[in-house]
MARLUM-397179 format. One record per residue (C-alpha): x, y, z. Coordinates in steps of 0.02 Angstrom, whole numbers, plus 50000, padded with zeros to 5 digits. Example, Ala and Ser with C-alpha at 12.3 -4.5 7.8 and 13.67 -1.06 7.14 Angstrom:
BEGIN
506154977550390
506844994750357
//
This chain:
BEGIN
564235397855875
565485393756011
565345403056175
566815407456288
567065418056440
568515430056438
569265419956580
569225404256473
569975413156324
570905429256375
571585430756198
569925438856152
570245453756268
570725466156131
569475458356010
568125462456137
568485481156123
568395480455933
566785470355943
566015483156061
566445497455944
565645488455797
564115483655900
563785500955974
563735512955827
563485528555934
564885524456056
566765525656035
567795515356156
569635519256140
570985509656231
570995521356379
569125519956414
569185501156384
570565499056512
569585509456639
568015498656624
568985482256626
570705480756706
570555496856808
568855491956877
569255482657040
567625473057017
568075466756842
567775447956826
568285439156664
567135424556705
565625436056683
566105441956508
565325430456378
565875430856196
565035422056051
566255416355916
565825410655739
567165404855617
568455410155746
567755427955741
566925436255892
565175441955839
564195444856000
564545448256183
563765450856354
564885460256475
564345456256653
565015462956817
564605461757003
565025473057148
566395462657229
567715474957293
567305493457275
566585503557350
566645493157508
565135501757584
564045495757440
564535477357442
563125472357560
561765483257481
562225476257309
562535458157359
560965452057267
561245462157108
562275459056953
562505470756806
562625469356618
563865483256586
563635481756398
563025469456266
562865468756078
563195460555911
563985466555751
562515462355636
560635462355655
560555444455589
561535438955742
560215444755867
559685426655893
561465422555944
561495437756059
559905431456142
560755414656166
562165423556257
560905432656366
560085415956408
561755408856464
562145424456564
560465423856654
560655405256690
562375408356765
561685422456871
560245411856936
561415397756982
562435410257083
560825415357175
560795433457117
559045440857126
559205455857010
560015460756846
560295478956798
560795486456630
561975495956626
562145508556767
563705501656850
564235517356943
566045523256935
566575511256796
565315512756655
565255514856467
563555523156467
562295523856608
560975514756506
560505508256334
560435521656199
558605523456145
559215523355964
559815505455988
558065499555945
558475481155926
559345480456096
557945489456186
556665478156103
557655462656152
557725467956335
555875471956338
555485455056260
556525446956397
555445455856529
556695468956582
555855484656649
556405502556623
557035508056795
557565525656747
557935537156601
559505548056590
560395558556460
562135563156401
562625580256336
563985581356203
564865598056178
565935604456036
567265614256130
567765624055974
566195634156015
566515635756201
566625652956279
566145661056444
564635672556419
564535689656502
563185684356625
564315670056683
565745682256710
564535692456814
564255677056924
566145675356943
566275693457001
564835691857122
565555676157202
567285683857208
566585698157311
565905685057431
567665677557444
567125661557356
568515654157251
568835639357136
570415629157162
571175614057076
571685601657211
572975587957225
572685571457315
571685577057467
570875564857588
569885578557673
569055583657509
568695565557462
567925562557632
566845578157611
566235571857442
565825554757514
564875561957663
563865573857555
563655564257393
564075545957427
565505533657394
565295532557204
565645551057176
567085550457299
567865535957202
567675545257037
568535560357113
569935549457182
570185541157012
570215557956921
571605564357035
572705550256970
572475554756786
573645565556684
572165574356601
571025573256752
570735582356914
569555589357043
569025607457067
568285613557230
567295629257270
567785635757441
567665650657556
569255651157657
569385633157722
567545628657700
567155617357551
565575622757459
565585611557306
566645601157188
566795595557008
567745581156927
568495580356753
569425567056655
569045552756774
568505538156667
569015547156508
569865563456462
568265569456377
567105566956526
566465580056645
565735576156815
565125572056939
564775589557004
563955594057168
563625609057280
563235609257466
561315610157473
561325625257588
562405634857462
561395631357304
560595645357204
562115656757213
562905651357048
564265640757126
563795625557021
563805636056863
565525642956902
566185625456938
565435619156775
566205632556665
567895631356752
567885612456729
567515613856544
568905626756530
570105613956605
569625600956475
569755613856336
571505618656394
571975600256388
571575600556201
569965590556207
568805594256058
567255584856116
566685584856298
565375573056369
564295576056522
563635558556558
562245551256664
561205567056686
559545564456773
558015572956701
557805582956862
559445592456833
559515592056643
559035610456626
560595615656724
561695610856576
560675619656442
561625635656483
563195628656401
563785634956230
564215621656102
562955608056144
562875597555984
562025581756040
560895575356177
560825556556195
559425547656286
559645531356382
558545518356467
559155509956625
558405492656643
558155480356785
557455462956801
556955452756954
557455434656932
556525427057079
//
């Protein structure tokens, strides 16, 4: 097997997307999502993407990334960490070759004096937040290489042909309307983005900013007069994705988050999206999404980390 970085051989750029789709049987990476996690990620570094080639055919890859540009506030906190955004191989028999790629990646990381590797929770530009638990061989390989499970998260997948707004949700709408709480779709708005960053951090603010630039994306806010109470993002990294969503802590428990959630899904449905994905859901808020009609799949992921020295 010959090993190249994408920087050494940029001709493998499109082959990488095809390889990823064949290596990750539960994931579907179209050209739009691929562009978001590569060229549209300001941190993308071709020298950290390793591709194993056999008989001039890419068969395995390790897609690395470091926090080099965005968000600026996280450059110092993340200066010792590097991520594996994704990795895989097209056939089980090539796992030995995949491990060879991981060895090379780790050696490169150590030489650059990084202390930690994480898989694959690269916020704001991610495929999935972790490794699907059904990818048994990949999870086993990471465990064998002394990676530890740092966290567990889930994705919800919804069939929007079954989406509707139940009566009790309409009752929430009416109650909030009486309190003068409204939902609005915003345009580019620095004040809203600043509010999101102050209350929920720079990653969610970046995802909102990116969604505002997309034809099928946007940001909804819950507000009472000029006071912002919550927000929701749709179509940021991909037209099928919902979130992040957040409500001012002092306003929780009123149904504002529920109204934002249903209105966001309605936006995606009106855009003609059949399948909607709510990614990177922590176990502590997982029950919030159970209220949704049309949930067809719940995927479980492990987020890994490893201390190098």
